[in-house]
N, C-alpha and C positions, 0 to 999 in steps of 0.2 A: 805225640804218636811220632815212633821213627820214621814214618813213608811221611808225615808231615813235614819231619824235619828237613827230611832231603830235599824235597820240594821245596821247602823253603830256599835250601841253598840253590838249588835250579833256579829258582825263578831270580834270584839276586845274581845269579852270573850272565842270567841270559844278554844282559844290556850290554856286558860287555865280552859278547862272541864277534867273532870277526867273522862275520858270511863272504861266502864266497857261491854264490847261485849263478849258473850257468844256465844260457839261452840255449838250446839248439833244438833246430825242428825237424832232424834228421830221425828216422825211425828204426830200430837196432834189430836185426834176429834175435828171438828168444836162443841164449845160449843153449847149447847142445843137452847130449847125454846125461841119464842120470843116475845118483848114486844111492844111497841109503845110510844117515847119522846123526848126539847132544850133551850137554857136560856143563857144568856152573863154575865159579870163581872167579878172581880176580887174574887180569893176562901179567905173566912174567916177561921179564927184560928180554928182549931178543935183538938182531942184529939185522939189517936188510941185505945179508952176505947174496942170497938167492936171487934177490931183484938188481944186484950191481953182477952177477954172472948170466942173468941171462941180457941186461943189457951190453955185453960184451958179444954173444950171440947171438945178437939182432932178435929174439924173439922171448915170449914170457908165457908162462902156464901159471892161470889161477884157478882157484876154486869158489864157488856159491854153493851157499846154503841157503833158502829158502824155506820159510813155515808154510806156507799154504797159498794156493792158487786164487788170486781173488784180482780186479782191477788194481788197484792199489800198489801191491804187492809187484804186481809184473810190470807195471810204469814204473818201478822205482827201476827193478832190472834193465829196462828197456832202457832208460835216461843214463843208467851207469854205463850200460854198454856202448851207447852212443857216442859219451864224451871220451871213451875208448878208441874207436875210431874214429874221432875227428881229431884224435892227438896222432894218430897213425899206428895205433894197435886195433888189428886188424884179425878177427876169428878167421881159424883156418889159414892166413899166410904169415903173421907172425903172432899168432894170442892163441893157445890153445887153453878153452873154456873146459872146466869141470864144474855140472850145472845137478843138484840136487834140489830136490823138494818134498819135507819131511810129510806134506798131506795131513797137516796138522795132530800131528801124531809125537808127543813126548818121546818114544822109546827110537823112532825113526828122527829126533834131534842130535838125538846119543850119538846112536850108529854113526850117523855121517861126519861128525865132529872126529870121532874118533877115527875114521877112516882117512879122512881129511890129513889129522893129526900124524898119520902112518904115513903121510909122503910128503914128496919138499915140494911147496909152491911158492912163488914168489911174491902173489898176494892171497887172502881167502877173502871173503864177503860174506856177512850175516845179515840176512835183511826179514827185518821183526826181532822182536824180545828173545824169544827162545831160540832161535838157533845164535842169535849171540851170544846169548849165556852160553850157550854150549861150547862153539866154537874159544868163548875166552879162556874157559877152564881147560880146553885138552889142547889146544893150538898153539905150542909153544917156540916154532921156529920158523913160522912165517910172521908178515905181518898181517893185523887182520883190521879189518875196516866193519862199520856199522853202518847199516838203513834202516829207516823205518823204525827205529827205536824212541818208544816215548817219553823215556825219563831213566837216562845212561847211569845215573847215579843211583836212582832207586834199583836197577837192576843189577850194581854192583858191577856194571861193564869197566868203569872209572871211577876214581874219588876226586878227578878235578878234572872240570871243563877245558880250560885253557891250557893245562899241560896236561895230558894223562898221563903221561910217559909209558914205559913199557912197550906193548908190540901191540896197540889197540889206538881207535879212535875211528871217527866217525860223523855222522849227522842225526842229530834225534829228529823225529817227523811232527816235534809239537812247539809251539810257539803259545806259552802260556796267558797272551795276550788274544790269541784266535777264541779260546774259549771264552772268557772275558767278554770279547768284546759279543760274540754267538748269544752269549745267555743275557748280554744287557739288550740285544736287537728282540730278545723274548719278549722281555719285560718291558720293553718300550713301547714295541707295536702289538704286542697280544694281550690287551688288559684284561682279558677276561681268561686269562691259566692263571690257574692257584697253583697246578701240581704239574709236574712235568714229570711224568713217567722213563725211565731206563733202564732198555733190556741188556742186562751184564753176567757175566761170568766174571766171578769173583775170585778164579782162578788167574786172571790175567793182570799180573800185577800196573800194567802199563792202563789197560782198563779203566782199574781203581782208581789208580793217582788222578785220571784226568775227570770219572765220575764225581770222586772226591773235591775237587778243583772250581766244578761245576756247581755243587750240590752249594757251595759256600759262595758263589757270587749270586746266586738265585736268593738266597737265603737273605741277603741286602734288599732285596726288592719283595718281600715276604709272597716267595713264592716255594713250596717245598718239590723235594726229590723222592720221587715213589720209584722203589726198587724193585726190577722182576730178575731174578737170578736163575741163568742157567749154565748147565756145564759142558754142554755139545750143542752141536748146532740141529739136531733133532728139535731140543727142546726149545728153538727161539720163536717159534709158531706160535706155539702154545703159551709162551711168555709175553709175546706181544698182545695177545688177546686177553690175557688175567686184565692188561692195563686197561681195557676199554672200560668206562665207566668210573676209574679210580683216578683217570690221567688227563688233562685237556689239552697237552700236546706229547710228542715222545721225542726223544735223544737219544742215540748212539754216539760213545767214545769209537776209537780205533782200538776195536774189540775184534780180534782176528774172527772170535768164533762165531759174534753175532752178524759181523759184513759179512763172512761166507754164506749165508742163510739171509742175507737181506732184505731179498725179495719178499720173505713172508710177511716182515715188517713193513713194506710199503702195501702190501695189499691191504693189510689190516689199518692203516691208516685213511689208505683211498675209499676202503669198503665204511669205515666211518666217521669219515670227514674229522681226522685229529691231524692237525700241524704236524709233521716230521720234521724234525730237524739232524744236522748230520754232521760228525766231526771230521769229513773229507770228503773231496769235490769230485771224487767218481761214486759216490752213492746219490748225490744230487743229480747226479747227469742219469743214474740209474731211475731216481724218484722220489728223492725226498726232497723237499723242498727248500731248505738252505742253510750254508754253513759259511762261517769264516774260515777261507783256505787259501792252498795253492795246487800248483799241479806236481803228482808224485812224477812224473816225469823228470821236472824240476831239479827235484828231489836227487833224484840216483841221478841224474847230470852232476849237479853240485859232489858225490860225494864220487864219479867218479873220475872229478878233477882231482880230486884228494889224492886218485890209486895212479893217477898218472905221475903227479907229483914223485910218490912214494918209485914207481917203476921206473921212469924213465929219468928223474932226475937226483935221485938217490935220497929224498929226505926220509927222516925217522919221520914213521907213523905216529909216534909219541910225544913227538913235538910240536903236531897239528892239533888245533884247538877245537874241540865239538860245535858242532856248528847246529842252527836253528832255521827253520826258514823264515825269509824277511819279507818276502813278496804275496801278505795279505791283502786278501779283498774281499768281500763279501758277494756270496754267488748264490743267487736266486732260479731258480726251476719254476715258468711259471706257467708248463702244462703242469706239474704235479700240483700247485697250488689250486688249480681248478680242479684237480679230480681230490683235492683235500677240504672241499670250501674254502679257501683263503681267498681272501678279497688283499688283493697286492695294491698297495696306495704306491703314489706318486713320490712319498718321504720314503717309500723301501727301496723305490727303486734308485731315489739319488742318492742312497749309501754307498752304492756301486760304482766303484770307480773308473772300471774295467767295463762298461755295460755291453759292447759287442763281445766279447768274449764270454761275461759271467753273468749276462740275461739270459739264461738258456728258454730255449722256446722250445 
């Protein structure tokens, strides 16, 4: 299938990627005012002329389009801004930031992208797959970076992860190894789990790619996946409830629709003593039991470092490799374990490398 072929390409080149993960403890202010705008297609060739001009002036203007507000995407933006700040690019001093949030509305994604395309920016950032696709299709006269995108190949943002070309690059928030490790953790430590339920918006390609990979990995251990489909956040609670009695555990991907309503999934898991696993750290901090993941602040910081290379050093964005997270660790929420009737064994804890930060009490 087309998606599986592209995912195979994604997996094949993952090992070749050059990770540039930053560590920053600074917290950045949420960028300012909102616009409204989305599109699709491949990015065209462009120059970094705008960045060069602003370098001479000593000030810069960037635009950020974010799909929806939730902890992972917000932390991505904060990490991005922190990297700029650490490089001396400070909002309201020498940096102007036009921030837009589509509120999970595809129409808004398009409007935001069209508005950005009609103005001149030194750099544009798309946070999550839908706004990134929109920007790639509309913005031709500015360098474009993306963050929190699951599979840039499947989304047709780039056709080569090492040398994207054109005016677009960025960072995927999915290392396939994280999904593999989490599914293996379930199979090894939860012998009674025969069916894993997934609440899933089939309309989000990034979520489907991850679910397909998880299903394939679970099949190796004789575990089946049960999918509960949703099309919007209002359906998440009912979908989660539909898994009671059909699934021995619940898993969610980096599915924006589901993550936005994740509290309803947590409640179903807690009320029915169902182990709940997620694809991101923030959901574990909110009440899921486990993930193999990373901090989205670090992910955003990584993309922010790429932005600095473009803005201050004149690097062509199309020459920058797409990166993936490489600071993976098992993350366990011990309070959530108690709520979901899970006995956390020493063997589970021993799999956590950074126990000080990744054993959440």
